[in-house]
PDB file of the backbone (N, CA, C, O) and the ligand in Angstrom, with CONECT records:
HET     ZN  A 101       1
ATOM      1  N   MET A   1      13.996 126.271  81.408  1.00  0.00           N
ATOM      2  CA  MET A   1      14.185 125.093  80.401  1.00  0.00           C
ATOM      3  C   MET A   1      15.314 124.272  80.965  1.00  0.00           C
ATOM      4  O   MET A   1      16.322 124.803  81.430  1.00  0.00           O
ATOM      5  N   PRO A   2      15.115 122.860  80.913  1.00  0.00           N
ATOM      6  CA  PRO A   2      16.226 121.959  81.282  1.00  0.00           C
ATOM      7  C   PRO A   2      17.353 122.053  80.506  1.00  0.00           C
ATOM      8  O   PRO A   2      17.219 122.441  79.345  1.00  0.00           O
ATOM      9  N   VAL A   3      18.565 121.738  80.981  1.00  0.00           N
ATOM     10  CA  VAL A   3      19.788 121.835  80.094  1.00  0.00           C
ATOM     11  C   VAL A   3      20.326 120.494  80.003  1.00  0.00           C
ATOM     12  O   VAL A   3      20.593 119.873  81.031  1.00  0.00           O
ATOM     13  N   PRO A   4      20.519 119.966  78.777  1.00  0.00           N
ATOM     14  CA  PRO A   4      20.986 118.647  78.636  1.00  0.00           C
ATOM     15  C   PRO A   4      22.546 118.415  79.236  1.00  0.00           C
ATOM     16  O   PRO A   4      23.439 119.241  79.044  1.00  0.00           O
ATOM     17  N   VAL A   5      22.695 117.427  79.834  1.00  0.00           N
ATOM     18  CA  VAL A   5      24.020 117.251  80.626  1.00  0.00           C
ATOM     19  C   VAL A   5      25.219 117.315  79.640  1.00  0.00           C
ATOM     20  O   VAL A   5      26.338 117.647  80.028  1.00  0.00           O
ATOM     21  N   GLU A   6      24.948 116.986  78.358  1.00  0.00           N
ATOM     22  CA  GLU A   6      26.189 116.973  77.366  1.00  0.00           C
ATOM     23  C   GLU A   6      26.552 118.397  77.078  1.00  0.00           C
ATOM     24  O   GLU A   6      27.673 118.645  76.634  1.00  0.00           O
ATOM     25  N   LYS A   7      25.623 119.417  77.314  1.00  0.00           N
ATOM     26  CA  LYS A   7      25.949 120.830  77.114  1.00  0.00           C
ATOM     27  C   LYS A   7      26.607 121.466  78.357  1.00  0.00           C
ATOM     28  O   LYS A   7      26.973 122.641  78.330  1.00  0.00           O
ATOM     29  N   VAL A   8      26.754 120.687  79.444  1.00  0.00           N
ATOM     30  CA  VAL A   8      27.324 121.315  80.665  1.00  0.00           C
ATOM     31  C   VAL A   8      28.761 121.349  80.419  1.00  0.00           C
ATOM     32  O   VAL A   8      29.330 120.353  79.973  1.00  0.00           O
ATOM     33  N   ARG A   9      29.396 122.451  80.685  1.00  0.00           N
ATOM     34  CA  ARG A   9      30.866 122.489  80.564  1.00  0.00           C
ATOM     35  C   ARG A   9      31.634 122.929  81.836  1.00  0.00           C
ATOM     36  O   ARG A   9      32.446 123.853  81.864  1.00  0.00           O
ATOM     37  N   LEU A  10      31.272 122.147  82.891  1.00  0.00           N
ATOM     38  CA  LEU A  10      31.954 122.642  84.118  1.00  0.00           C
ATOM     39  C   LEU A  10      33.393 122.408  84.143  1.00  0.00           C
ATOM     40  O   LEU A  10      33.810 121.434  83.515  1.00  0.00           O
ATOM     41  N   PRO A  11      34.192 123.129  84.752  1.00  0.00           N
ATOM     42  CA  PRO A  11      35.604 123.050  84.829  1.00  0.00           C
ATOM     43  C   PRO A  11      36.040 121.876  85.936  1.00  0.00           C
ATOM     44  O   PRO A  11      37.226 121.591  86.104  1.00  0.00           O
ATOM     45  N   VAL A  12      35.099 121.307  86.578  1.00  0.00           N
ATOM     46  CA  VAL A  12      35.536 120.213  87.436  1.00  0.00           C
ATOM     47  C   VAL A  12      34.373 118.999  87.208  1.00  0.00           C
ATOM     48  O   VAL A  12      33.331 119.053  86.556  1.00  0.00           O
ATOM     49  N   ASN A  13      34.899 117.981  87.927  1.00  0.00           N
ATOM     50  CA  ASN A  13      34.056 116.740  87.749  1.00  0.00           C
ATOM     51  C   ASN A  13      32.723 116.972  88.498  1.00  0.00           C
ATOM     52  O   ASN A  13      32.724 117.609  89.552  1.00  0.00           O
ATOM     53  N   TYR A  14      31.616 116.479  87.986  1.00  0.00           N
ATOM     54  CA  TYR A  14      30.313 116.648  88.648  1.00  0.00           C
ATOM     55  C   TYR A  14      29.485 115.465  88.207  1.00  0.00           C
ATOM     56  O   TYR A  14      29.961 114.697  87.371  1.00  0.00           O
ATOM     57  N   LYS A  15      28.272 115.261  88.712  1.00  0.00           N
ATOM     58  CA  LYS A  15      27.248 114.449  88.360  1.00  0.00           C
ATOM     59  C   LYS A  15      25.887 114.839  88.639  1.00  0.00           C
ATOM     60  O   LYS A  15      25.621 115.396  89.704  1.00  0.00           O
ATOM     61  N   PRO A  16      25.010 114.596  87.784  1.00  0.00           N
ATOM     62  CA  PRO A  16      23.568 115.005  88.006  1.00  0.00           C
ATOM     63  C   PRO A  16      22.982 114.032  89.076  1.00  0.00           C
ATOM     64  O   PRO A  16      23.161 112.815  89.022  1.00  0.00           O
ATOM     65  N   VAL A  17      22.254 114.671  90.068  1.00  0.00           N
ATOM     66  CA  VAL A  17      21.676 113.964  91.060  1.00  0.00           C
ATOM     67  C   VAL A  17      20.250 114.423  91.274  1.00  0.00           C
ATOM     68  O   VAL A  17      19.909 115.590  91.084  1.00  0.00           O
ATOM     69  N   PHE A  18      19.480 113.526  91.649  1.00  0.00           N
ATOM     70  CA  PHE A  18      18.003 113.912  92.078  1.00  0.00           C
ATOM     71  C   PHE A  18      17.994 114.322  93.532  1.00  0.00           C
ATOM     72  O   PHE A  18      18.600 113.644  94.361  1.00  0.00           O
ATOM     73  N   LYS A  19      17.314 115.431  93.874  1.00  0.00           N
ATOM     74  CA  LYS A  19      17.060 115.743  95.186  1.00  0.00           C
ATOM     75  C   LYS A  19      15.678 115.542  95.394  1.00  0.00           C
ATOM     76  O   LYS A  19      14.866 116.208  94.752  1.00  0.00           O
ATOM     77  N   VAL A  20      15.320 114.691  96.225  1.00  0.00           N
ATOM     78  CA  VAL A  20      13.932 114.407  96.478  1.00  0.00           C
ATOM     79  C   VAL A  20      13.282 115.456  97.440  1.00  0.00           C
ATOM     80  O   VAL A  20      13.713 115.647  98.578  1.00  0.00           O
ATOM     81  N   ILE A  21      12.333 116.050  96.963  1.00  0.00           N
ATOM     82  CA  ILE A  21      11.650 117.195  97.687  1.00  0.00           C
ATOM     83  C   ILE A  21      10.544 116.694  98.425  1.00  0.00           C
ATOM     84  O   ILE A  21       9.559 116.231  97.850  1.00  0.00           O
ATOM     85  N   LEU A  22      10.657 116.767  99.853  1.00  0.00           N
ATOM     86  CA  LEU A  22       9.505 116.362 100.649  1.00  0.00           C
ATOM     87  C   LEU A  22       8.981 117.571 101.367  1.00  0.00           C
ATOM     88  O   LEU A  22       9.728 118.182 102.132  1.00  0.00           O
ATOM     89  N   SER A  23       7.703 117.967 101.159  1.00  0.00           N
ATOM     90  CA  SER A  23       7.234 119.181 101.673  1.00  0.00           C
ATOM     91  C   SER A  23       6.962 119.032 103.060  1.00  0.00           C
ATOM     92  O   SER A  23       7.250 119.933 103.849  1.00  0.00           O
ATOM     93  N   GLN A  24       6.396 117.901 103.447  1.00  0.00           N
ATOM     94  CA  GLN A  24       5.977 117.791 104.906  1.00  0.00           C
ATOM     95  C   GLN A  24       5.996 116.379 105.329  1.00  0.00           C
ATOM     96  O   GLN A  24       5.750 115.474 104.531  1.00  0.00           O
ATOM     97  N   LEU A  25       6.272 116.181 106.517  1.00  0.00           N
ATOM     98  CA  LEU A  25       6.250 114.804 107.019  1.00  0.00           C
ATOM     99  C   LEU A  25       4.890 114.151 107.386  1.00  0.00           C
ATOM    100  O   LEU A  25       4.625 112.949 107.420  1.00  0.00           O
ATOM    101  N   SER A  26       4.188 115.078 107.620  1.00  0.00           N
ATOM    102  CA  SER A  26       2.755 114.698 108.033  1.00  0.00           C
ATOM    103  C   SER A  26       1.749 114.869 106.742  1.00  0.00           C
ATOM    104  O   SER A  26       2.051 115.572 105.777  1.00  0.00           O
ATOM    105  N   GLY A  27       0.669 114.227 106.834  1.00  0.00           N
ATOM    106  CA  GLY A  27      -0.320 114.423 105.751  1.00  0.00           C
ATOM    107  C   GLY A  27      -0.365 113.320 104.924  1.00  0.00           C
ATOM    108  O   GLY A  27       0.499 112.453 105.050  1.00  0.00           O
ATOM    109  N   SER A  28      -1.354 113.203 103.986  1.00  0.00           N
ATOM    110  CA  SER A  28      -1.542 112.185 103.282  1.00  0.00           C
ATOM    111  C   SER A  28      -0.663 111.972 101.980  1.00  0.00           C
ATOM    112  O   SER A  28      -0.697 110.917 101.346  1.00  0.00           O
ATOM    113  N   SER A  29       0.067 112.972 101.657  1.00  0.00           N
ATOM    114  CA  SER A  29       0.953 113.029 100.566  1.00  0.00           C
ATOM    115  C   SER A  29       2.249 112.259 100.907  1.00  0.00           C
ATOM    116  O   SER A  29       3.033 112.079  99.975  1.00  0.00           O
ATOM    117  N   TRP A  30       2.522 111.852 101.949  1.00  0.00           N
ATOM    118  CA  TRP A  30       3.785 111.160 102.252  1.00  0.00           C
ATOM    119  C   TRP A  30       4.027 110.007 101.441  1.00  0.00           C
ATOM    120  O   TRP A  30       3.252 109.056 101.546  1.00  0.00           O
ATOM    121  N   GLY A  31       5.100 109.949 100.558  1.00  0.00           N
ATOM    122  CA  GLY A  31       5.407 108.845  99.767  1.00  0.00           C
ATOM    123  C   GLY A  31       4.627 108.937  98.432  1.00  0.00           C
ATOM    124  O   GLY A  31       4.877 108.140  97.528  1.00  0.00           O
ATOM    125  N   ALA A  32       3.811 109.770  98.317  1.00  0.00           N
ATOM    126  CA  ALA A  32       3.122 109.781  97.058  1.00  0.00           C
ATOM    127  C   ALA A  32       3.640 111.117  96.128  1.00  0.00           C
ATOM    128  O   ALA A  32       3.906 112.201  96.647  1.00  0.00           O
ATOM    129  N   GLY A  33       3.714 110.908  94.982  1.00  0.00           N
ATOM    130  CA  GLY A  33       4.094 112.181  94.161  1.00  0.00           C
ATOM    131  C   GLY A  33       5.503 112.663  94.543  1.00  0.00           C
ATOM    132  O   GLY A  33       5.730 113.856  94.342  1.00  0.00           O
ATOM    133  N   VAL A  34       6.366 111.995  95.003  1.00  0.00           N
ATOM    134  CA  VAL A  34       7.636 112.499  95.473  1.00  0.00           C
ATOM    135  C   VAL A  34       8.492 112.623  94.201  1.00  0.00           C
ATOM    136  O   VAL A  34       9.269 113.574  94.124  1.00  0.00           O
ATOM    137  N   ASN A  35       8.408 111.753  93.223  1.00  0.00           N
ATOM    138  CA  ASN A  35       9.260 111.835  92.104  1.00  0.00           C
ATOM    139  C   ASN A  35       8.913 113.098  91.369  1.00  0.00           C
ATOM    140  O   ASN A  35       9.791 113.863  90.971  1.00  0.00           O
ATOM    141  N   SER A  36       7.688 113.305  91.198  1.00  0.00           N
ATOM    142  CA  SER A  36       7.299 114.417  90.412  1.00  0.00           C
ATOM    143  C   SER A  36       7.686 115.705  91.075  1.00  0.00           C
ATOM    144  O   SER A  36       7.565 116.701  90.363  1.00  0.00           O
ATOM    145  N   ARG A  37       8.101 115.874  92.224  1.00  0.00           N
ATOM    146  CA  ARG A  37       8.609 117.037  92.857  1.00  0.00           C
ATOM    147  C   ARG A  37      10.040 117.084  92.914  1.00  0.00           C
ATOM    148  O   ARG A  37      10.580 118.096  93.360  1.00  0.00           O
ATOM    149  N   SER A  38      10.779 116.020  92.479  1.00  0.00           N
ATOM    150  CA  SER A  38      12.229 116.059  92.569  1.00  0.00           C
ATOM    151  C   SER A  38      12.680 116.741  91.181  1.00  0.00           C
ATOM    152  O   SER A  38      12.084 116.637  90.109  1.00  0.00           O
ATOM    153  N   VAL A  39      13.788 117.417  91.418  1.00  0.00           N
ATOM    154  CA  VAL A  39      14.560 118.017  90.308  1.00  0.00           C
ATOM    155  C   VAL A  39      16.064 117.471  90.273  1.00  0.00           C
ATOM    156  O   VAL A  39      16.661 117.077  91.275  1.00  0.00           O
ATOM    157  N   THR A  40      16.529 117.501  89.130  1.00  0.00           N
ATOM    158  CA  THR A  40      17.953 117.131  89.015  1.00  0.00           C
ATOM    159  C   THR A  40      18.902 118.408  89.187  1.00  0.00           C
ATOM    160  O   THR A  40      18.765 119.454  88.552  1.00  0.00           O
ATOM    161  N   HIS A  41      19.743 118.191  90.008  1.00  0.00           N
ATOM    162  CA  HIS A  41      20.809 119.234  90.353  1.00  0.00           C
ATOM    163  C   HIS A  41      22.177 118.749  89.752  1.00  0.00           C
ATOM    164  O   HIS A  41      22.347 117.605  89.331  1.00  0.00           O
ATOM    165  N   VAL A  42      23.077 119.671  89.753  1.00  0.00           N
ATOM    166  CA  VAL A  42      24.442 119.432  89.581  1.00  0.00           C
ATOM    167  C   VAL A  42      25.085 119.153  90.932  1.00  0.00           C
ATOM    168  O   VAL A  42      25.004 120.031  91.791  1.00  0.00           O
ATOM    169  N   LEU A  43      25.722 118.003  91.203  1.00  0.00           N
ATOM    170  CA  LEU A  43      26.404 117.673  92.349  1.00  0.00           C
ATOM    171  C   LEU A  43      27.897 117.752  91.984  1.00  0.00           C
ATOM    172  O   LEU A  43      28.348 117.042  91.085  1.00  0.00           O
ATOM    173  N   LEU A  44      28.650 118.595  92.662  1.00  0.00           N
ATOM    174  CA  LEU A  44      30.013 118.793  92.341  1.00  0.00           C
ATOM    175  C   LEU A  44      30.881 117.720  93.125  1.00  0.00           C
ATOM    176  O   LEU A  44      30.741 117.476  94.323  1.00  0.00           O
ATOM    177  N   LEU A  45      31.797 117.114  92.277  1.00  0.00           N
ATOM    178  CA  LEU A  45      32.644 116.090  92.851  1.00  0.00           C
ATOM    179  C   LEU A  45      34.004 116.595  93.263  1.00  0.00           C
ATOM    180  O   LEU A  45      34.768 115.926  93.959  1.00  0.00           O
ATOM    181  N   GLN A  46      34.279 117.808  92.804  1.00  0.00           N
ATOM    182  CA  GLN A  46      35.508 118.465  93.176  1.00  0.00           C
ATOM    183  C   GLN A  46      35.151 119.929  93.688  1.00  0.00           C
ATOM    184  O   GLN A  46      34.054 120.437  93.459  1.00  0.00           O
ATOM    185  N   GLU A  47      36.194 120.587  94.423  1.00  0.00           N
ATOM    186  CA  GLU A  47      36.026 121.808  94.777  1.00  0.00           C
ATOM    187  C   GLU A  47      35.895 122.855  93.464  1.00  0.00           C
ATOM    188  O   GLU A  47      36.579 122.699  92.453  1.00  0.00           O
ATOM    189  N   LEU A  48      35.012 123.842  93.609  1.00  0.00           N
ATOM    190  CA  LEU A  48      34.838 124.749  92.462  1.00  0.00           C
ATOM    191  C   LEU A  48      34.992 126.155  93.059  1.00  0.00           C
ATOM    192  O   LEU A  48      34.344 126.544  94.031  1.00  0.00           O
ATOM    193  N   HIS A  49      35.862 126.851  92.427  1.00  0.00           N
ATOM    194  CA  HIS A  49      35.989 128.256  92.825  1.00  0.00           C
ATOM    195  C   HIS A  49      36.026 129.163  91.518  1.00  0.00           C
ATOM    196  O   HIS A  49      36.950 129.020  90.717  1.00  0.00           O
ATOM    197  N   ASP A  50      35.050 130.069  91.314  1.00  0.00           N
ATOM    198  CA  ASP A  50      35.008 130.926  90.182  1.00  0.00           C
ATOM    199  C   ASP A  50      34.438 132.193  90.638  1.00  0.00           C
ATOM    200  O   ASP A  50      33.277 132.254  91.044  1.00  0.00           O
ATOM    201  N   GLY A  51      35.233 133.232  90.585  1.00  0.00           N
ATOM    202  CA  GLY A  51      34.639 134.517  90.967  1.00  0.00           C
ATOM    203  C   GLY A  51      34.238 134.397  92.505  1.00  0.00           C
ATOM    204  O   GLY A  51      34.970 134.043  93.430  1.00  0.00           O
ATOM    205  N   LYS A  52      32.941 134.765  92.552  1.00  0.00           N
ATOM    206  CA  LYS A  52      32.406 134.806  93.947  1.00  0.00           C
ATOM    207  C   LYS A  52      31.723 133.348  94.249  1.00  0.00           C
ATOM    208  O   LYS A  52      31.071 133.126  95.270  1.00  0.00           O
ATOM    209  N   LEU A  53      31.930 132.526  93.367  1.00  0.00           N
ATOM    210  CA  LEU A  53      31.149 131.120  93.568  1.00  0.00           C
ATOM    211  C   LEU A  53      32.310 130.176  94.245  1.00  0.00           C
ATOM    212  O   LEU A  53      33.377 129.892  93.701  1.00  0.00           O
ATOM    213  N   HIS A  54      31.893 129.763  95.502  1.00  0.00           N
ATOM    214  CA  HIS A  54      32.887 128.897  96.117  1.00  0.00           C
ATOM    215  C   HIS A  54      31.956 127.576  96.610  1.00  0.00           C
ATOM    216  O   HIS A  54      30.993 127.706  97.365  1.00  0.00           O
ATOM    217  N   ARG A  55      32.333 126.488  96.144  1.00  0.00           N
ATOM    218  CA  ARG A  55      31.535 125.263  96.480  1.00  0.00           C
ATOM    219  C   ARG A  55      32.652 124.151  96.787  1.00  0.00           C
ATOM    220  O   ARG A  55      33.729 124.078  96.194  1.00  0.00           O
ATOM    221  N   LYS A  56      32.255 123.376  97.720  1.00  0.00           N
ATOM    222  CA  LYS A  56      33.134 122.268  98.245  1.00  0.00           C
ATOM    223  C   LYS A  56      32.721 121.014  97.323  1.00  0.00           C
ATOM    224  O   LYS A  56      31.670 120.998  96.683  1.00  0.00           O
ATOM    225  N   ALA A  57      33.586 120.048  97.323  1.00  0.00           N
ATOM    226  CA  ALA A  57      33.243 118.773  96.763  1.00  0.00           C
ATOM    227  C   ALA A  57      31.986 118.308  97.658  1.00  0.00           C
ATOM    228  O   ALA A  57      31.884 118.517  98.867  1.00  0.00           O
ATOM    229  N   GLY A  58      31.132 117.699  96.921  1.00  0.00           N
ATOM    230  CA  GLY A  58      30.038 117.073  97.490  1.00  0.00           C
ATOM    231  C   GLY A  58      28.763 118.055  97.690  1.00  0.00           C
ATOM    232  O   GLY A  58      27.708 117.656  98.185  1.00  0.00           O
ATOM    233  N   GLU A  59      28.966 119.304  97.277  1.00  0.00           N
ATOM    234  CA  GLU A  59      27.938 120.210  97.334  1.00  0.00           C
ATOM    235  C   GLU A  59      27.139 120.372  95.984  1.00  0.00           C
ATOM    236  O   GLU A  59      27.629 120.118  94.883  1.00  0.00           O
ATOM    237  N   LEU A  60      25.931 120.794  96.178  1.00  0.00           N
ATOM    238  CA  LEU A  60      25.255 121.036  94.918  1.00  0.00           C
ATOM    239  C   LEU A  60      25.598 122.541  94.313  1.00  0.00           C
ATOM    240  O   LEU A  60      25.856 123.487  95.056  1.00  0.00           O
ATOM    241  N   LEU A  61      25.572 122.625  93.075  1.00  0.00           N
ATOM    242  CA  LEU A  61      25.993 123.832  92.456  1.00  0.00           C
ATOM    243  C   LEU A  61      25.321 125.074  92.953  1.00  0.00           C
ATOM    244  O   LEU A  61      25.938 126.109  93.204  1.00  0.00           O
ATOM    245  N   CYS A  62      23.869 124.904  93.098  1.00  0.00           N
ATOM    246  CA  CYS A  62      23.071 125.925  93.468  1.00  0.00           C
ATOM    247  C   CYS A  62      23.278 126.269  94.947  1.00  0.00           C
ATOM    248  O   CYS A  62      22.846 127.344  95.362  1.00  0.00           O
ATOM    249  N   GLY A  63      23.866 125.485  95.706  1.00  0.00           N
ATOM    250  CA  GLY A  63      24.175 125.661  97.218  1.00  0.00           C
ATOM    251  C   GLY A  63      22.920 125.275  98.086  1.00  0.00           C
ATOM    252  O   GLY A  63      22.856 125.485  99.297  1.00  0.00           O
ATOM    253  N   ALA A  64      22.019 124.742  97.405  1.00  0.00           N
ATOM    254  CA  ALA A  64      20.909 124.196  98.207  1.00  0.00           C
ATOM    255  C   ALA A  64      21.330 123.097  99.202  1.00  0.00           C
ATOM    256  O   ALA A  64      22.313 122.384  98.999  1.00  0.00           O
ATOM    257  N   ASP A  65      20.513 122.989 100.322  1.00  0.00           N
ATOM    258  CA  ASP A  65      20.775 121.929 101.232  1.00  0.00           C
ATOM    259  C   ASP A  65      20.466 120.654 100.547  1.00  0.00           C
ATOM    260  O   ASP A  65      19.433 120.542  99.887  1.00  0.00           O
ATOM    261  N   LYS A  66      21.352 119.648 100.679  1.00  0.00           N
ATOM    262  CA  LYS A  66      21.115 118.409 100.109  1.00  0.00           C
ATOM    263  C   LYS A  66      19.986 117.700 100.589  1.00  0.00           C
ATOM    264  O   LYS A  66      19.468 116.818  99.903  1.00  0.00           O
ATOM    265  N   GLY A  67      19.493 118.058 101.888  1.00  0.00           N
ATOM    266  CA  GLY A  67      18.445 117.395 102.514  1.00  0.00           C
ATOM    267  C   GLY A  67      18.836 116.035 102.890  1.00  0.00           C
ATOM    268  O   GLY A  67      20.022 115.781 103.102  1.00  0.00           O
ATOM    269  N   PHE A  68      17.893 115.113 102.991  1.00  0.00           N
ATOM    270  CA  PHE A  68      18.271 113.780 103.578  1.00  0.00           C
ATOM    271  C   PHE A  68      17.994 112.752 102.439  1.00  0.00           C
ATOM    272  O   PHE A  68      18.160 111.555 102.670  1.00  0.00           O
ATOM    273  N   ASP A  69      17.598 113.164 101.275  1.00  0.00           N
ATOM    274  CA  ASP A  69      17.462 112.089 100.223  1.00  0.00           C
ATOM    275  C   ASP A  69      17.987 112.628  98.923  1.00  0.00           C
ATOM    276  O   ASP A  69      17.393 113.476  98.258  1.00  0.00           O
ATOM    277  N   ILE A  70      19.159 112.074  98.597  1.00  0.00           N
ATOM    278  CA  ILE A  70      19.641 112.441  97.182  1.00  0.00           C
ATOM    279  C   ILE A  70      20.102 111.161  96.613  1.00  0.00           C
ATOM    280  O   ILE A  70      20.756 110.316  97.225  1.00  0.00           O
ATOM    281  N   THR A  71      19.694 111.088  95.351  1.00  0.00           N
ATOM    282  CA  THR A  71      20.196 109.859  94.580  1.00  0.00           C
ATOM    283  C   THR A  71      20.752 110.154  93.181  1.00  0.00           C
ATOM    284  O   THR A  71      20.453 111.167  92.549  1.00  0.00           O
ATOM    285  N   ASP A  72      21.552 109.234  92.761  1.00  0.00           N
ATOM    286  CA  ASP A  72      21.973 109.350  91.356  1.00  0.00           C
ATOM    287  C   ASP A  72      20.889 109.522  90.487  1.00  0.00           C
ATOM    288  O   ASP A  72      19.862 108.862  90.638  1.00  0.00           O
ATOM    289  N   SER A  73      21.031 110.423  89.508  1.00  0.00           N
ATOM    290  CA  SER A  73      20.006 110.631  88.572  1.00  0.00           C
ATOM    291  C   SER A  73      20.508 109.946  87.159  1.00  0.00           C
ATOM    292  O   SER A  73      21.652 109.952  86.704  1.00  0.00           O
ATOM    293  N   GLN A  74      19.350 109.366  86.611  1.00  0.00           N
ATOM    294  CA  GLN A  74      19.591 108.882  85.347  1.00  0.00           C
ATOM    295  C   GLN A  74      19.091 109.749  84.291  1.00  0.00           C
ATOM    296  O   GLN A  74      19.041 109.407  83.109  1.00  0.00           O
ATOM    297  N   GLU A  75      18.690 110.978  84.783  1.00  0.00           N
ATOM    298  CA  GLU A  75      18.194 112.076  83.830  1.00  0.00           C
ATOM    299  C   GLU A  75      19.373 112.591  83.036  1.00  0.00           C
ATOM    300  O   GLU A  75      20.475 112.699  83.574  1.00  0.00           O
ATOM    301  N   LYS A  76      19.187 112.885  81.870  1.00  0.00           N
ATOM    302  CA  LYS A  76      20.195 113.458  81.022  1.00  0.00           C
ATOM    303  C   LYS A  76      20.010 114.956  80.851  1.00  0.00           C
ATOM    304  O   LYS A  76      20.429 115.557  79.862  1.00  0.00           O
ATOM    305  N   GLN A  77      19.369 115.529  81.852  1.00  0.00           N
ATOM    306  CA  GLN A  77      19.364 117.018  81.892  1.00  0.00           C
ATOM    307  C   GLN A  77      19.127 117.563  83.239  1.00  0.00           C
ATOM    308  O   GLN A  77      18.551 116.945  84.135  1.00  0.00           O
ATOM    309  N   ILE A  78      19.610 118.773  83.332  1.00  0.00           N
ATOM    310  CA  ILE A  78      19.609 119.441  84.631  1.00  0.00           C
ATOM    311  C   ILE A  78      18.362 120.129  84.701  1.00  0.00           C
ATOM    312  O   ILE A  78      18.011 120.748  83.697  1.00  0.00           O
ATOM    313  N   GLU A  79      17.593 120.130  85.762  1.00  0.00           N
ATOM    314  CA  GLU A  79      16.346 120.883  85.820  1.00  0.00           C
ATOM    315  C   GLU A  79      16.363 121.890  86.808  1.00  0.00           C
ATOM    316  O   GLU A  79      15.533 122.790  86.674  1.00  0.00           O
ATOM    317  N   CYS A  80      17.183 121.935  87.835  1.00  0.00           N
ATOM    318  CA  CYS A  80      17.033 122.939  88.898  1.00  0.00           C
ATOM    319  C   CYS A  80      17.398 124.408  88.386  1.00  0.00           C
ATOM    320  O   CYS A  80      18.489 124.740  87.921  1.00  0.00           O
ATOM    321  N   LYS A  81      16.321 125.191  88.553  1.00  0.00           N
ATOM    322  CA  LYS A  81      16.611 126.660  87.961  1.00  0.00           C
ATOM    323  C   LYS A  81      17.837 127.307  88.458  1.00  0.00           C
ATOM    324  O   LYS A  81      18.590 127.999  87.774  1.00  0.00           O
ATOM    325  N   LYS A  82      17.978 127.016  89.733  1.00  0.00           N
ATOM    326  CA  LYS A  82      19.161 127.812  90.362  1.00  0.00           C
ATOM    327  C   LYS A  82      20.594 127.355  89.788  1.00  0.00           C
ATOM    328  O   LYS A  82      21.520 128.119  89.517  1.00  0.00           O
ATOM    329  N   CYS A  83      20.588 126.002  89.662  1.00  0.00           N
ATOM    330  CA  CYS A  83      21.800 125.362  89.020  1.00  0.00           C
ATOM    331  C   CYS A  83      22.018 125.922  87.650  1.00  0.00           C
ATOM    332  O   CYS A  83      23.137 126.255  87.260  1.00  0.00           O
ATOM    333  N   ILE A  84      20.893 126.025  86.897  1.00  0.00           N
ATOM    334  CA  ILE A  84      21.056 126.299  85.519  1.00  0.00           C
ATOM    335  C   ILE A  84      21.406 127.833  85.469  1.00  0.00           C
ATOM    336  O   ILE A  84      22.266 128.265  84.702  1.00  0.00           O
ATOM    337  N   GLU A  85      20.760 128.551  86.246  1.00  0.00           N
ATOM    338  CA  GLU A  85      21.225 130.132  86.391  1.00  0.00           C
ATOM    339  C   GLU A  85      22.693 130.288  86.606  1.00  0.00           C
ATOM    340  O   GLU A  85      23.345 131.115  85.969  1.00  0.00           O
ATOM    341  N   ILE A  86      23.195 129.528  87.464  1.00  0.00           N
ATOM    342  CA  ILE A  86      24.794 129.601  87.803  1.00  0.00           C
ATOM    343  C   ILE A  86      25.524 129.125  86.681  1.00  0.00           C
ATOM    344  O   ILE A  86      26.584 129.684  86.402  1.00  0.00           O
ATOM    345  N   LEU A  87      25.062 128.060  85.915  1.00  0.00           N
ATOM    346  CA  LEU A  87      25.806 127.638  84.801  1.00  0.00           C
ATOM    347  C   LEU A  87      25.694 128.621  83.735  1.00  0.00           C
ATOM    348  O   LEU A  87      26.649 128.720  82.964  1.00  0.00           O
ATOM    349  N   LYS A  88      24.661 129.373  83.570  1.00  0.00           N
ATOM    350  CA  LYS A  88      24.537 130.375  82.458  1.00  0.00           C
ATOM    351  C   LYS A  88      25.458 131.500  82.810  1.00  0.00           C
ATOM    352  O   LYS A  88      26.225 131.972  81.972  1.00  0.00           O
ATOM    353  N   LYS A  89      25.383 131.973  84.157  1.00  0.00           N
ATOM    354  CA  LYS A  89      26.083 133.168  84.425  1.00  0.00           C
ATOM    355  C   LYS A  89      27.631 132.999  84.301  1.00  0.00           C
ATOM    356  O   LYS A  89      28.395 133.947  84.123  1.00  0.00           O
ATOM    357  N   HIS A  90      28.028 131.645  84.417  1.00  0.00           N
ATOM    358  CA  HIS A  90      29.490 131.422  84.322  1.00  0.00           C
ATOM    359  C   HIS A  90      29.989 130.871  82.988  1.00  0.00           C
ATOM    360  O   HIS A  90      31.144 130.497  82.787  1.00  0.00           O
ATOM    361  N   ASN A  91      28.962 130.860  82.068  1.00  0.00           N
ATOM    362  CA  ASN A  91      29.191 130.395  80.775  1.00  0.00           C
ATOM    363  C   ASN A  91      29.701 128.864  80.747  1.00  0.00           C
ATOM    364  O   ASN A  91      30.612 128.476  80.016  1.00  0.00           O
ATOM    365  N   TRP A  92      28.978 128.044  81.655  1.00  0.00           N
ATOM    366  CA  TRP A  92      29.332 126.694  81.560  1.00  0.00           C
ATOM    367  C   TRP A  92      28.257 125.814  80.747  1.00  0.00           C
ATOM    368  O   TRP A  92      28.131 124.597  80.883  1.00  0.00           O
ATOM    369  N   ILE A  93      27.615 126.505  80.009  1.00  0.00           N
ATOM    370  CA  ILE A  93      26.728 125.831  79.066  1.00  0.00           C
ATOM    371  C   ILE A  93      27.249 126.014  77.559  1.00  0.00           C
ATOM    372  O   ILE A  93      27.448 127.127  77.072  1.00  0.00           O
ATOM    373  N   GLU A  94      27.432 124.903  76.927  1.00  0.00           N
ATOM    374  CA  GLU A  94      27.897 125.016  75.498  1.00  0.00           C
ATOM    375  C   GLU A  94      26.869 125.788  74.709  1.00  0.00           C
ATOM    376  O   GLU A  94      25.680 125.569  74.941  1.00  0.00           O
ATOM    377  N   GLN A  95      27.194 126.601  73.870  1.00  0.00           N
ATOM    378  CA  GLN A  95      26.191 127.425  73.090  1.00  0.00           C
ATOM    379  C   GLN A  95      26.146 126.735  71.654  1.00  0.00           C
ATOM    380  O   GLN A  95      27.126 126.177  71.158  1.00  0.00           O
ATOM    381  N   GLY A  96      25.035 126.824  71.111  1.00  0.00           N
ATOM    382  CA  GLY A  96      24.934 126.312  69.750  1.00  0.00           C
ATOM    383  C   GLY A  96      25.005 124.836  69.767  1.00  0.00           C
ATOM    384  O   GLY A  96      24.865 124.172  70.794  1.00  0.00           O
ATOM    385  N   VAL A  97      25.263 124.270  68.412  1.00  0.00           N
ATOM    386  CA  VAL A  97      25.155 122.880  68.180  1.00  0.00           C
ATOM    387  C   VAL A  97      26.566 122.191  68.617  1.00  0.00           C
ATOM    388  O   VAL A  97      26.719 120.974  68.507  1.00  0.00           O
TER     389      VAL A  97
HETATM  390 ZN    ZN A 101      20.238 122.995  91.988  1.00  0.00          ZN2+
END
């Protein structure tokens, strides 16, 4: 389930970004359906160290390769399962109302 950004309580500055997923460079799907395959990740704007988690500024929370196409997201929720998993594990999601 996506997590609304207003519930994210990261100890450092971050912003939601789209990572465009391109499965292959050849084939008829190039350029088509790109947005539907993109998910919103947490991009860290500052270094983050918490337990075993170490991220540099400019890295995605989930540690995924940023690839070659990443754009600011207007989405108001985080969709990357891995990012959400980490947020949950470290209690960086506000509980309740
Ligand atoms: Zn992610």
